[in-house]
Structures are given as structure tokens and as C-alpha cells.
Residue frames as a rotation matrix with the C-alpha (Angstrom) as fourth column:
MET 1
-0.665 -0.607 0.435 45.22
-0.741 0.613 -0.275 255.25
-0.100 -0.505 -0.857 -76.46
ILE 2
-0.002 0.741 0.671 41.92
-0.447 0.600 -0.663 253.40
-0.894 -0.302 0.330 -76.57
GLU 3
0.708 0.243 -0.663 42.34
-0.705 0.176 -0.687 252.86
-0.051 0.954 0.296 -80.31
HIS 4
-0.359 -0.899 -0.249 45.53
-0.857 0.424 -0.295 250.93
0.371 0.108 -0.923 -79.55
TYR 5
-0.635 0.207 0.744 43.55
-0.430 0.705 -0.564 248.54
-0.642 -0.678 -0.359 -77.34
LEU 6
0.467 0.883 -0.054 40.87
-0.486 0.205 -0.850 248.17
-0.739 0.423 0.525 -80.01
ILE 7
0.430 -0.391 -0.814 43.41
-0.843 0.150 -0.517 247.39
0.324 0.908 -0.265 -82.75
ALA 8
-0.668 -0.734 0.121 45.37
-0.717 0.593 -0.366 245.00
0.197 -0.332 -0.923 -80.53
GLY 9
-0.357 0.624 0.695 42.18
-0.440 0.544 -0.714 243.32
-0.824 -0.561 0.081 -79.37
LEU 10
0.647 0.648 -0.403 40.88
-0.630 0.155 -0.761 242.88
-0.431 0.746 0.508 -82.90
ILE 11
0.123 -0.691 -0.712 44.15
-0.836 0.315 -0.450 241.47
0.535 0.650 -0.539 -84.27
SER 12
-0.780 -0.424 0.461 44.54
-0.621 0.613 -0.488 239.17
-0.076 -0.667 -0.741 -81.26
TYR 13
0.018 0.890 0.457 40.96
-0.513 0.400 -0.760 237.99
-0.858 -0.221 0.463 -81.60
ILE 14
0.685 0.222 -0.694 41.40
-0.729 0.214 -0.650 237.19
0.004 0.951 0.308 -85.31
LEU 15
-0.319 -0.872 -0.371 44.65
-0.766 0.468 -0.440 235.32
0.557 0.144 -0.818 -84.63
GLY 16
-0.728 0.098 0.679 43.00
-0.520 0.568 -0.639 233.40
-0.448 -0.817 -0.362 -81.79
SER 17
0.279 0.959 -0.038 40.07
-0.690 0.172 -0.703 232.62
-0.668 0.223 0.710 -84.10
VAL 18
-0.134 -0.375 -0.917 42.22
-0.919 0.394 -0.026 230.62
0.371 0.839 -0.397 -86.52
PRO 19
0.654 0.516 0.552 40.79
-0.708 0.676 0.207 227.10
-0.266 -0.526 0.808 -85.97
CYS 20
-0.284 -0.932 -0.226 44.02
-0.957 0.258 0.135 225.11
-0.068 0.254 -0.965 -86.07
GLY 21
-0.615 0.071 0.785 42.46
-0.201 0.949 -0.244 221.76
-0.762 -0.308 -0.569 -85.14
PHE 22
0.487 0.871 0.070 39.67
-0.046 0.106 -0.993 222.19
-0.872 0.480 0.092 -87.67
LEU 23
0.586 -0.314 -0.747 42.13
-0.803 -0.353 -0.481 223.06
-0.113 0.881 -0.459 -90.46
ILE 24
-0.543 -0.824 0.161 44.51
-0.807 0.565 0.172 220.20
-0.233 -0.037 -0.972 -89.62
ALA 25
-0.356 0.513 0.781 41.64
0.056 0.846 -0.530 217.70
-0.933 -0.145 -0.330 -89.61
LYS 26
0.676 0.639 -0.366 40.24
-0.268 -0.249 -0.931 219.20
-0.686 0.728 0.003 -92.81
TYR 27
0.038 -0.779 -0.626 43.62
-0.994 -0.097 0.060 218.70
-0.107 0.619 -0.778 -94.49
LYS 28
-0.877 -0.327 0.350 43.24
-0.344 0.939 0.015 215.01
-0.334 -0.107 -0.936 -93.63
GLY 29
-0.708 0.646 -0.284 39.75
-0.177 0.227 0.958 214.99
0.684 0.728 -0.047 -95.16
ILE 30
-0.381 0.550 -0.743 37.90
0.865 0.496 -0.076 215.02
0.326 -0.672 -0.665 -91.82
ASP 31
-0.062 0.447 0.893 35.35
-0.208 -0.881 0.426 217.53
0.976 -0.159 0.147 -90.57
ILE 32
-0.823 -0.424 -0.377 36.32
0.229 0.360 -0.905 217.40
0.519 -0.831 -0.199 -86.90
LYS 33
-0.699 0.618 0.360 33.05
-0.714 -0.578 -0.395 219.09
-0.036 -0.533 0.845 -85.90
LYS 34
0.320 0.861 -0.395 31.19
-0.873 0.429 0.230 215.96
0.368 0.271 0.889 -87.02
HIS 35
0.257 -0.318 -0.912 33.37
0.109 0.948 -0.300 213.40
0.960 -0.023 0.279 -85.25
GLY 36
-0.607 -0.510 -0.610 34.12
0.595 0.217 -0.774 212.47
0.527 -0.832 0.172 -81.67
SER 37
-0.322 0.448 -0.834 33.03
0.781 -0.372 -0.501 215.21
-0.535 -0.813 -0.230 -79.30
GLY 38
0.540 0.499 0.678 32.71
0.819 -0.497 -0.287 217.67
0.194 0.710 -0.677 -82.17
ASN 39
0.790 -0.313 -0.528 35.25
0.081 -0.799 0.596 219.93
-0.608 -0.513 -0.606 -80.52
ILE 40
0.881 -0.469 0.066 38.06
-0.017 -0.169 -0.985 221.51
0.473 0.867 -0.157 -82.57
GLY 41
0.591 -0.655 0.471 40.60
-0.797 -0.382 0.469 221.25
-0.127 -0.652 -0.748 -79.77
ALA 42
-0.290 -0.901 -0.324 43.71
-0.918 0.358 -0.173 219.11
0.272 0.247 -0.930 -79.49
THR 43
-0.551 0.083 0.830 42.08
-0.484 0.779 -0.399 216.29
-0.680 -0.622 -0.389 -77.51
ASN 44
0.500 0.826 0.259 39.40
-0.201 0.402 -0.893 215.57
-0.842 0.395 0.367 -80.11
VAL 45
0.595 -0.389 -0.703 41.87
-0.784 -0.092 -0.613 215.90
0.174 0.917 -0.360 -82.98
TYR 46
-0.495 -0.811 0.313 44.19
-0.866 0.490 -0.100 213.51
-0.072 -0.321 -0.944 -81.12
ARG 47
-0.288 0.479 0.829 41.39
-0.254 0.797 -0.548 210.96
-0.923 -0.369 -0.108 -80.74
VAL 48
0.652 0.751 0.104 39.84
-0.058 0.186 -0.981 211.26
-0.756 0.633 0.165 -84.21
VAL 49
0.856 -0.315 -0.410 42.68
-0.493 -0.259 -0.831 212.19
0.156 0.913 -0.377 -86.57
GLY 50
0.557 -0.700 -0.446 45.85
0.483 0.710 -0.512 210.96
0.676 0.070 0.734 -84.88
LYS 51
0.518 -0.414 -0.748 48.54
0.792 -0.096 0.603 211.58
-0.322 -0.905 0.278 -82.27
LYS 52
-0.556 -0.810 0.188 50.77
0.817 -0.489 0.306 213.74
-0.156 0.324 0.933 -84.46
GLU 53
-0.334 0.525 0.782 47.86
0.425 -0.657 0.623 215.89
0.841 0.540 -0.004 -85.54
GLY 54
0.706 0.617 -0.348 46.64
0.550 -0.167 0.818 216.24
0.446 -0.769 -0.457 -81.96
ILE 55
0.178 -0.748 -0.640 50.06
0.850 -0.210 0.482 217.30
-0.495 -0.630 0.598 -80.71
LEU 56
-0.701 -0.405 0.587 50.44
0.681 -0.624 0.383 219.75
0.211 0.668 0.714 -83.61
THR 57
0.185 0.862 0.472 47.04
0.426 -0.504 0.752 221.24
0.886 0.062 -0.460 -82.77
LEU 58
0.700 0.031 -0.713 48.11
0.712 -0.105 0.694 221.62
-0.054 -0.994 -0.096 -79.13
VAL 59
-0.310 -0.925 -0.221 51.35
0.848 -0.374 0.377 223.37
-0.431 -0.070 0.900 -80.09
LEU 60
-0.645 0.097 0.758 49.60
0.526 -0.663 0.532 225.73
0.554 0.742 0.377 -82.52
ASP 61
0.467 0.882 0.067 46.83
0.498 -0.325 0.804 226.55
0.731 -0.342 -0.591 -80.05
VAL 62
0.448 -0.428 -0.785 49.41
0.784 -0.235 0.575 227.43
-0.430 -0.873 0.231 -77.40
THR 63
-0.577 -0.781 0.240 51.39
0.787 -0.452 0.421 229.46
-0.220 0.431 0.875 -79.95
LYS 64
-0.304 0.505 0.808 48.43
0.507 -0.633 0.586 231.54
0.807 0.587 -0.064 -81.07
GLY 65
0.807 0.460 -0.371 47.99
0.547 -0.346 0.762 232.52
0.222 -0.818 -0.531 -77.43
ILE 66
0.157 -0.860 -0.486 51.64
0.781 -0.194 0.594 233.47
-0.605 -0.473 0.641 -77.01
LEU 67
-0.374 -0.490 0.787 52.12
0.918 -0.315 0.240 235.44
0.130 0.813 0.568 -80.24
PRO 68
0.305 0.508 0.806 49.72
0.461 -0.819 0.342 238.37
0.833 0.268 -0.484 -79.82
VAL 69
0.950 0.009 -0.311 50.74
0.297 -0.328 0.897 238.93
-0.094 -0.945 -0.315 -76.20
LEU 70
0.096 -0.995 -0.025 54.43
0.800 0.062 0.597 238.87
-0.593 -0.077 0.802 -77.15
VAL 71
-0.289 -0.208 0.934 54.02
0.876 -0.451 0.171 241.16
0.385 0.868 0.313 -80.16
PHE 72
0.455 0.572 0.682 51.88
0.299 -0.820 0.488 243.80
0.839 -0.018 -0.545 -78.47
SER 73
0.852 -0.273 -0.447 53.96
0.430 -0.123 0.894 243.72
-0.299 -0.954 0.012 -75.28
LEU 74
-0.192 -0.965 0.177 57.01
0.892 -0.096 0.442 244.52
-0.410 0.242 0.879 -77.41
ILE 75
-0.220 0.187 0.957 55.20
0.690 -0.664 0.288 247.28
0.690 0.724 0.017 -79.31
PHE 76
0.389 0.422 0.819 53.81
-0.309 -0.777 0.548 248.81
0.868 -0.467 -0.172 -76.10
PRO 77
-0.245 -0.610 -0.754 56.39
0.425 0.631 -0.649 247.85
0.872 -0.479 0.105 -73.44
LYS 78
-0.970 -0.182 0.159 55.24
-0.039 -0.534 -0.845 250.42
0.238 -0.826 0.511 -70.87
ASP 79
-0.219 0.969 0.116 51.53
-0.830 -0.247 0.499 249.67
0.513 0.013 0.859 -71.13
LYS 80
-0.860 -0.182 0.476 50.53
-0.466 0.660 -0.589 247.40
-0.207 -0.729 -0.653 -68.23
TYR 81
0.017 0.966 0.257 47.09
-0.508 0.230 -0.830 246.71
-0.861 -0.117 0.495 -69.72
MET 82
0.057 0.032 -0.998 48.07
-0.998 -0.025 -0.058 245.72
-0.027 0.999 0.031 -73.26
SER 83
-0.851 -0.449 -0.273 49.17
-0.463 0.886 -0.012 242.16
0.247 0.116 -0.962 -72.49
ILE 84
-0.706 0.650 0.282 45.89
0.106 0.490 -0.865 241.40
-0.700 -0.581 -0.415 -70.72
VAL 85
0.160 0.753 -0.638 43.83
-0.652 -0.405 -0.641 242.93
-0.741 0.518 0.427 -73.56
SER 86
-0.126 -0.280 -0.952 45.64
-0.960 0.277 0.045 240.91
0.251 0.919 -0.303 -76.24
ALA 87
-0.968 -0.247 0.043 45.63
-0.248 0.915 -0.318 237.70
0.039 -0.318 -0.947 -74.17
SER 88
-0.432 0.883 0.184 41.92
-0.089 0.161 -0.983 237.93
-0.897 -0.441 0.010 -73.39
ALA 89
0.252 0.526 -0.812 41.07
-0.836 -0.305 -0.457 238.64
-0.488 0.794 0.362 -77.03
ALA 90
-0.513 -0.517 -0.685 43.15
-0.790 0.597 0.141 235.69
0.336 0.613 -0.715 -78.28
VAL 91
-0.951 0.194 0.242 41.39
0.022 0.821 -0.571 233.29
-0.309 -0.538 -0.784 -75.88
LEU 92
-0.070 0.981 -0.178 37.96
-0.254 -0.190 -0.948 234.63
-0.965 -0.021 0.263 -76.84
GLY 93
-0.003 -0.013 -1.000 38.91
-0.994 -0.109 0.005 234.18
-0.109 0.994 -0.013 -80.48
HIS 94
-0.876 -0.357 -0.323 39.73
-0.391 0.919 0.044 230.52
0.281 0.165 -0.945 -79.92
ASP 95
-0.798 0.586 0.142 36.60
0.217 0.499 -0.839 229.89
-0.563 -0.639 -0.525 -77.87
TYR 96
0.346 0.934 -0.088 34.28
0.357 -0.218 -0.908 231.86
-0.867 0.283 -0.409 -80.17
SER 97
-0.613 -0.763 0.204 35.94
0.419 -0.095 0.903 231.85
-0.670 0.639 0.379 -83.57
ILE 98
-0.041 0.552 -0.833 34.67
-0.565 -0.700 -0.436 234.27
-0.824 0.453 0.340 -86.19
PHE 99
-0.595 -0.287 -0.751 35.62
-0.800 0.304 0.517 231.65
0.080 0.908 -0.410 -88.80
LEU 100
-0.876 0.313 -0.366 33.34
0.301 0.949 0.091 229.03
0.376 -0.031 -0.926 -87.23
LEU 101
-0.040 0.925 0.379 30.27
0.077 -0.375 0.924 231.21
0.996 0.066 -0.056 -86.66
PHE 102
-0.070 -0.127 0.989 31.45
-0.818 -0.560 -0.130 232.08
0.570 -0.819 -0.065 -83.14
LYS 103
0.982 0.159 0.098 31.93
-0.187 0.813 0.551 228.48
0.007 -0.559 0.829 -82.07
GLY 104
0.238 -0.967 -0.092 35.29
-0.709 -0.108 -0.697 227.08
0.664 0.231 -0.711 -81.08
GLY 105
-0.199 -0.450 -0.871 37.37
0.251 0.836 -0.489 225.11
0.947 -0.315 -0.053 -78.65
LYS 106
0.683 0.469 -0.560 37.49
0.600 0.077 0.796 225.05
0.416 -0.880 -0.229 -74.88
GLY 107
0.754 -0.274 0.597 40.43
-0.186 -0.961 -0.207 227.40
0.630 0.045 -0.775 -74.62
VAL 108
0.919 -0.392 -0.054 42.81
0.169 0.264 0.950 225.61
-0.358 -0.882 0.308 -72.28
ALA 109
0.181 -0.909 0.376 45.88
0.960 0.246 0.132 225.47
-0.212 0.337 0.917 -74.54
THR 110
0.052 -0.113 0.992 45.38
0.564 -0.817 -0.123 229.01
0.824 0.566 0.022 -75.81
SER 111
0.912 0.296 0.285 44.77
-0.077 -0.558 0.826 230.24
0.404 -0.775 -0.486 -72.25
TYR 112
0.664 -0.735 -0.136 48.08
0.527 0.331 0.783 228.74
-0.531 -0.591 0.607 -71.15
GLY 113
-0.062 -0.705 0.707 49.90
0.983 -0.165 -0.078 230.25
0.171 0.690 0.703 -74.13
ALA 114
0.314 0.285 0.906 48.37
0.289 -0.937 0.195 233.67
0.904 0.201 -0.377 -73.60
SER 115
0.972 0.190 0.136 49.12
-0.076 -0.295 0.952 233.56
0.221 -0.936 -0.272 -69.87
LEU 116
0.514 -0.830 -0.216 52.77
0.842 0.536 -0.056 232.55
0.162 -0.153 0.975 -70.09
LEU 117
-0.400 -0.714 0.575 53.97
0.603 -0.677 -0.421 236.13
0.690 0.178 0.701 -70.45
ILE 118
0.258 0.586 0.769 51.49
-0.294 -0.710 0.640 237.54
0.920 -0.391 -0.011 -67.94
ASN 119
0.450 -0.177 0.875 52.34
-0.873 0.119 0.473 235.23
-0.188 -0.977 -0.101 -65.05
PRO 120
0.016 -0.524 -0.852 55.01
-0.736 0.570 -0.365 232.74
0.677 0.633 -0.377 -66.15
ILE 121
-0.839 -0.424 0.341 55.36
-0.537 0.550 -0.639 230.92
0.084 -0.720 -0.689 -62.82
SER 122
-0.228 0.833 0.503 51.68
-0.523 0.331 -0.785 230.06
-0.821 -0.443 0.361 -62.36
SER 123
0.568 0.474 -0.673 51.29
-0.810 0.175 -0.559 229.15
-0.147 0.863 0.483 -66.03
LEU 124
-0.213 -0.735 -0.644 54.33
-0.729 0.558 -0.395 226.88
0.650 0.385 -0.655 -66.16
ILE 125
-0.841 -0.020 0.541 53.37
-0.455 0.567 -0.687 225.14
-0.293 -0.824 -0.486 -62.93
GLY 126
0.121 0.987 0.103 49.86
-0.630 0.156 -0.761 224.66
-0.767 0.027 0.641 -64.30
MET 127
0.411 -0.007 -0.912 51.14
-0.871 0.291 -0.395 223.19
0.268 0.957 0.114 -67.55
PHE 128
-0.665 -0.700 -0.260 53.32
-0.553 0.695 -0.460 220.67
0.503 -0.162 -0.849 -65.71
VAL 129
-0.634 0.539 0.555 50.39
-0.410 0.374 -0.832 219.77
-0.656 -0.755 -0.017 -63.44
TRP 130
0.370 0.781 -0.503 48.20
-0.847 0.060 -0.529 219.36
-0.383 0.621 0.684 -66.56
ILE 131
-0.021 -0.473 -0.881 50.69
-0.754 0.586 -0.296 216.90
0.657 0.658 -0.369 -68.05
GLY 132
-0.893 -0.397 0.212 51.00
-0.425 0.592 -0.685 215.02
0.147 -0.702 -0.697 -64.76
ILE 133
-0.305 0.866 0.395 47.25
-0.515 0.199 -0.834 214.64
-0.801 -0.458 0.385 -64.24
LEU 134
0.422 0.454 -0.785 46.70
-0.905 0.156 -0.396 213.67
-0.057 0.877 0.477 -67.87
ILE 135
-0.344 -0.649 -0.678 49.34
-0.630 0.695 -0.346 210.94
0.696 0.308 -0.648 -67.73
THR 136
-0.936 -0.070 0.345 48.08
-0.335 0.475 -0.814 209.69
-0.107 -0.877 -0.468 -64.36
THR 137
-0.349 0.905 0.243 44.31
-0.211 0.177 -0.961 209.71
-0.913 -0.386 0.129 -64.95
LYS 138
-0.833 -0.021 0.553 44.01
0.520 0.312 0.795 209.76
-0.189 0.950 -0.249 -68.79
TYR 139
0.327 0.945 -0.022 41.20
0.906 -0.320 -0.276 212.32
-0.268 0.070 -0.961 -68.39
SER 140
-0.494 -0.530 0.689 41.96
0.749 -0.661 0.028 215.36
0.441 0.530 0.724 -70.54
SER 141
0.241 0.691 0.681 39.09
0.144 -0.720 0.679 217.40
0.960 -0.066 -0.273 -69.11
LEU 142
0.889 0.055 -0.454 40.03
0.449 0.086 0.890 216.66
0.088 -0.995 0.052 -65.49
ALA 143
-0.069 -0.994 -0.081 43.64
0.984 -0.081 0.160 217.59
-0.166 -0.069 0.984 -66.21
ALA 144
-0.407 -0.031 0.913 42.53
0.500 -0.844 0.194 220.88
0.764 0.535 0.359 -67.76
LEU 145
0.545 0.768 0.337 40.12
0.109 -0.463 0.880 221.78
0.831 -0.443 -0.336 -64.97
LEU 146
0.832 -0.242 -0.500 42.41
0.543 0.165 0.823 220.96
-0.116 -0.956 0.269 -62.04
SER 147
-0.150 -0.983 0.109 45.59
0.986 -0.141 0.083 222.35
-0.067 0.120 0.991 -63.56
PHE 148
-0.373 0.002 0.928 44.10
0.380 -0.912 0.155 225.71
0.847 0.410 0.339 -64.48
LEU 149
0.812 0.583 -0.036 42.46
0.222 -0.251 0.942 225.92
0.540 -0.773 -0.333 -61.06
ILE 150
0.453 -0.744 -0.490 45.95
0.815 0.123 0.567 225.62
-0.361 -0.656 0.662 -59.56
THR 151
-0.433 -0.594 0.678 47.23
0.836 -0.547 0.055 228.18
0.338 0.591 0.733 -62.08
ALA 152
0.162 0.604 0.780 44.50
0.195 -0.794 0.575 230.65
0.967 0.059 -0.247 -61.10
LEU 153
0.907 0.184 -0.378 45.04
0.384 0.004 0.923 230.10
0.172 -0.983 -0.067 -57.37
ILE 154
0.017 -0.975 -0.223 48.78
0.954 -0.051 0.296 230.76
-0.299 -0.218 0.929 -57.69
ALA 155
-0.444 -0.166 0.881 48.08
0.651 -0.735 0.190 233.85
0.615 0.658 0.434 -59.80
LEU 156
0.652 0.754 0.081 45.93
0.452 -0.472 0.757 235.24
0.609 -0.457 -0.648 -56.97
SER 157
0.388 -0.601 -0.698 49.18
0.808 -0.142 0.572 236.06
-0.443 -0.786 0.431 -55.17
SER 158
-0.321 -0.493 0.809 49.93
0.845 -0.535 0.009 238.68
0.428 0.686 0.588 -57.84
PRO 159
-0.581 0.077 -0.810 49.87
0.521 -0.729 -0.444 242.26
-0.625 -0.680 0.384 -56.51
ASN 160
-0.928 0.239 -0.285 48.20
-0.372 -0.636 0.676 243.35
-0.019 0.733 0.680 -59.75
TYR 161
-0.335 0.882 0.332 44.41
-0.273 0.246 -0.930 243.12
-0.902 -0.402 0.158 -59.37
LEU 162
0.300 0.432 -0.851 44.00
-0.924 -0.090 -0.371 242.96
-0.237 0.897 0.372 -63.17
VAL 163
-0.568 -0.572 -0.592 46.14
-0.663 0.744 -0.083 239.83
0.488 0.345 -0.802 -63.32
ARG 164
-0.892 0.291 0.345 44.06
-0.101 0.616 -0.781 238.24
-0.440 -0.732 -0.520 -60.56
LEU 165
0.049 0.972 -0.232 40.84
-0.505 -0.176 -0.845 239.17
-0.862 0.158 0.482 -62.33
TYR 166
-0.012 -0.153 -0.988 42.21
-0.993 0.119 -0.006 237.92
0.119 0.981 -0.153 -65.66
PHE 167
-0.861 -0.402 -0.310 43.03
-0.377 0.916 -0.141 234.44
0.341 -0.005 -0.940 -64.33
LEU 168
-0.674 0.689 0.264 39.75
-0.025 0.336 -0.941 234.10
-0.738 -0.642 -0.209 -62.44
THR 169
0.182 0.746 -0.640 37.84
-0.752 -0.314 -0.580 235.10
-0.634 0.587 0.504 -65.58
LEU 170
-0.316 -0.376 -0.871 39.74
-0.870 0.481 0.108 232.61
0.378 0.792 -0.479 -67.72
TYR 171
-0.995 -0.073 0.068 39.01
-0.096 0.893 -0.440 229.84
-0.029 -0.444 -0.896 -65.24
ALA 172
-0.288 0.958 0.010 35.32
-0.271 -0.071 -0.960 230.76
-0.918 -0.279 0.280 -65.19
ILE 173
0.196 0.309 -0.931 35.26
-0.968 -0.093 -0.235 230.49
-0.159 0.947 0.280 -69.00
ILE 174
-0.676 -0.520 -0.522 37.06
-0.590 0.806 -0.039 227.14
0.441 0.282 -0.852 -68.87
LEU 175
-0.830 0.452 0.328 34.53
-0.035 0.545 -0.838 225.86
-0.557 -0.707 -0.436 -66.35
PHE 176
0.087 0.919 -0.386 31.67
-0.575 -0.270 -0.772 227.00
-0.813 0.289 0.505 -68.57
LYS 177
0.051 -0.131 -0.990 33.17
-0.981 0.179 -0.074 225.41
0.187 0.975 -0.119 -71.70
HIS 178
-0.796 -0.421 -0.435 33.69
-0.333 0.904 -0.266 222.14
0.506 -0.067 -0.860 -69.80
ARG 179
-0.336 0.705 0.625 30.23
-0.923 -0.114 -0.368 221.99
-0.188 -0.700 0.689 -68.23
GLU 180
0.663 0.585 -0.466 29.26
-0.682 0.729 -0.055 218.82
0.307 0.355 0.883 -70.12
ASN 181
-0.079 -0.790 -0.608 32.59
-0.132 0.613 -0.779 217.19
0.988 0.018 -0.153 -69.26
ILE 182
-0.749 -0.175 0.639 32.03
-0.615 -0.173 -0.769 218.00
0.245 -0.969 0.022 -65.59
LYS 183
0.268 0.925 0.270 28.64
-0.952 0.297 -0.071 216.28
-0.146 -0.239 0.960 -65.68
ARG 184
0.666 -0.042 -0.745 30.20
-0.336 0.874 -0.351 213.19
0.666 0.484 0.568 -67.30
LEU 185
-0.462 -0.886 -0.035 33.05
-0.293 0.190 -0.937 213.15
0.837 -0.423 -0.347 -64.78
PHE 186
-0.507 0.347 0.789 30.60
-0.852 -0.068 -0.518 213.09
-0.126 -0.936 0.330 -61.88
LYS 187
0.611 0.791 0.043 28.64
-0.758 0.599 -0.257 210.31
-0.229 0.125 0.965 -63.60
ARG 188
-0.143 -0.809 0.570 31.89
-0.335 0.581 0.742 208.48
-0.931 -0.085 -0.354 -64.37
GLU 189
0.635 0.444 0.632 30.99
0.457 0.443 -0.771 208.52
-0.622 0.779 0.078 -68.05
GLU 190
0.642 -0.455 -0.617 33.86
-0.635 -0.767 -0.095 210.69
-0.430 0.452 -0.782 -69.29
ASN 191
0.947 -0.319 -0.031 36.07
0.218 0.713 -0.667 209.09
0.235 0.625 0.745 -71.94
ARG 192
0.459 -0.878 -0.134 39.74
0.094 -0.102 0.990 208.57
-0.883 -0.467 0.036 -71.21
ILE 193
0.757 -0.312 -0.574 42.43
-0.653 -0.329 -0.682 209.41
0.024 0.891 -0.453 -73.71
LYS 194
0.852 -0.499 0.159 44.96
0.490 0.866 0.097 206.84
-0.186 -0.005 0.983 -74.90
ILE 195
0.700 -0.676 -0.229 48.52
-0.643 -0.737 0.208 208.08
-0.309 0.001 -0.951 -74.47
């Protein structure tokens, strides 16, 4: 059984590692790591490359979170741990991509995608809150931090302790990846995004 988790984790990690934003920007002749914030995520691609490219990056980053969880949940429908293993591995792949020397994005879009099948209600509410805060404040980082906090808090009502642990761990990673953004938010130096 453990070999199933290892295989699923490895495949999910590799899929999560595909640096969609980096590849989209590269197709346009831009090394996204050398522009803007240097991040490969949708927000930086949106700012540096363009709106369409940013939205495409967002969609693909969400999708690469959904796919491994969906596939391995269908292959192992009775295994209550498999979805969490594949989801966690996909997020780690995005955040620490093997294709970018273990550097990557901040994991919000992929975290939402990976979490949709684990706790749909909390994830969908969080995504709508993310959109609402982004439109209202124009701060992408603030939207990500507050919306996934709400997602994690709602998920704490789950009777499954692994689900609770999973969401708390994801939020801890998101906080860590946004540590510089948090400093800028407190200093009121964070850049807004034009919508």
C-alpha cells in the first residue's frame, strides 16, 4: 500500500512542478523570474506579461491541483488518505518545483485546486472571498492570505483530523511564502494590481 502513496505522491509532485507561469511568459520571450516580483505565479504574470496570460496561468495552476487529486481518488476510491497525499504533493511541487531548482510560486491557486475535492464547501467559499477581496482592495496577497484563512477555519469543522491538519499546514505554507508581502502590507508598501 505504501508504494501506492509513493507513486501517487511522485506523479502529483511532478505535475505540480510544471511551472505554468514561467512557460507562458517564456513563450512570450520573457523570463518571469527576472521581472516584477520574480514570482512565477499568476499575479506576477498578469502584471508583467498581460491579463490573458495571467488568467491562463491562474486557470492552469488551479487545474494542476485538481487533476492529481481527481485521478488518484478515482483509482483508489476507498482510500481516505490518497486525496490528501496527492493534493499535498501537487502543492509542494508548485511551491518547490523540480524544474526550477526547487523554487516556485506561492501556492494559492494550486492549493485551492487541490483542495476542491477534499473539502469543496470551504474551498469554494474561500475562492469567492478571494475574488471579492481582490476586487475590493486590489491587493492580491491580502486576498490570498485572508481568503485561505477563512478556508482553513471552515475546514476545521471537518470530523476528519487529517483534513483539518491538511488545511492548517497549507495555510502555514502560504503564510511562509507570503512573508515578504506581509511585511510590505504592514508598511503599506505592497503594490496593488490593476483589474
